[in-house]
Each structure stands twice: as C-alpha cells, then as structure tokens.
C-alpha positions in Angstrom: -3.5 -1.8 140.9 -3.4 -5.5 139.5 -0.5 -7.7 139.8 0.8 -7.2 136.1 0.8 -3.4 136.7 2.8 -3.9 139.9 5.2 -6.1 138.5 5.6 -3.9 135.3 6.1 -0.9 137.8 8.6 -2.8 139.9 10.7 -3.8 136.8 11.0 -0.3 135.5 11.7 1.1 138.9 14.7 -1.4 139.0 15.9 -0.6 135.5 15.9 3.1 136.5 17.8 2.6 139.6 20.6 0.4 137.8 22.7 3.4 136.5 22.5 4.8 140.1 24.1 1.6 141.6 26.7 1.1 138.8 28.0 4.5 139.8 28.9 3.7 143.2 32.6 3.8 143.9 34.4 1.3 145.9 36.1 1.9 149.6 39.6 2.2 147.8 38.2 5.0 145.9 37.0 6.9 148.7 40.2 6.3 150.5 42.3 7.7 147.6 39.9 10.5 147.2 40.6 11.6 151.0 44.1 11.1 150.5 44.3 13.2 147.4 42.1 15.9 149.0 44.3 16.2 152.2 47.5 16.0 150.2 46.1 18.9 147.8 45.2 20.8 151.2 48.7 20.4 152.7 50.2 21.3 149.2 48.4 24.6 149.3 48.9 25.2 153.2 53.1 24.6 152.6 53.4 26.3 149.3 55.2 23.1 148.1 53.6 20.2 145.8 53.4 16.9 147.8 52.2 13.2 146.9 51.1 10.5 148.9 51.6 6.8 149.2 49.1 4.7 151.1 50.4 2.5 153.8 50.6 -1.0 152.8 48.6 -1.9 155.9 45.8 0.2 154.8 42.6 -1.8 154.4 41.7 -1.9 150.6 38.3 -3.0 149.5 36.4 -3.3 146.4 33.3 -3.5 148.1 31.1 -0.8 147.0 30.6 2.3 149.4 27.5 3.0 151.4 26.0 6.4 151.4 28.5 8.0 153.5 31.9 6.7 154.4 34.3 8.1 157.0 38.2 7.9 157.0 40.4 8.7 159.7 44.1 9.7 158.1 47.4 10.4 159.5 50.2 11.8 157.5 53.7 10.7 158.4 57.0 12.3 157.1 58.5 9.6 154.5 61.9 10.1 156.1 61.3 10.2 159.9 58.0 8.4 160.0 56.7 11.2 162.2 53.0 12.1 162.1 52.8 15.7 160.6 49.1 15.9 160.0 45.9 14.2 161.0 42.4 14.5 159.4 38.9 13.1 159.5 37.3 12.5 155.8 33.8 12.0 154.7 33.0 10.9 151.3 29.8 10.1 149.4 28.8 7.1 147.5 30.7 8.5 144.2 33.9 9.1 146.4 33.5 12.9 146.3 35.0 14.2 149.4 32.3 16.0 151.5 34.3 17.0 154.5 37.7 17.1 155.1 38.5 18.2 158.9 41.9 18.8 160.2 42.5 16.9 163.6 45.0 18.3 166.1 48.5 16.3 166.2 47.8 15.6 170.0 44.5 13.5 168.9 44.9 9.7 169.1 46.3 7.9 165.9 43.9 7.0 163.2 43.6 3.4 164.5 42.5 4.7 168.0 40.0 7.5 166.5 38.4 4.7 164.3 37.2 3.2 167.6 35.9 6.4 169.0 34.3 8.2 166.3 
C-alpha cells in the first residue's frame, strides 16, 4: 500500500471511531448508575421505594470512563449513619451496570475495600 492509501485508511478509521469515543460516559455517570442500581435492588428487596444521595466526599470526575470501572459502595441510614448495605459494582464505558454484587456487612468499609480489590 502506498502512503496515500495508508493515510486515507487511517483517516477513515479515525472518523469511524469518533462516534464510539463520544458515547463514553464520565466516571460520575458510572457512580450514579451504580448507586441507582443498588437503590433499585434494595427497594425491591425491602418492598419500599428508596432514594440516594451521594456523600459530598465521593470523588466526582468528568474524566471519561475506561473499558470497565469498579465502584465500592456503602449504604448508610440517613438518620443513624449506620451502614445498612455494601456492594461492589462494575460498569462499562457507557455507564451500564454489568455486575452488582452484595458484600457482607462485616466487610471493610468502601475506602478499605478499594485498596484490596
């Protein structure tokens, strides 16, 4: 292949890949997707609608997600601040939840689990 054909092919490939890159969600989108999935699961398990509010200390990022992101979630009672549920969550590049696994309440806090994952 001569250089013009290689250049043309490379440009065509870059143009074709542009829509895929623009569909990538941010890490904040991934965190919100995980929190929403966990709240929905807990609502079904408890038979009552629940809602969530992310801790102000949660890291928010506008960075695009990689192929897979892992989040470690602790759910606290808003009145007592006691941990009532723990979970590990995996989301894909479009912030779709691919795996949501309950973690025993006896497990370490999310800040500790992230170091040992």
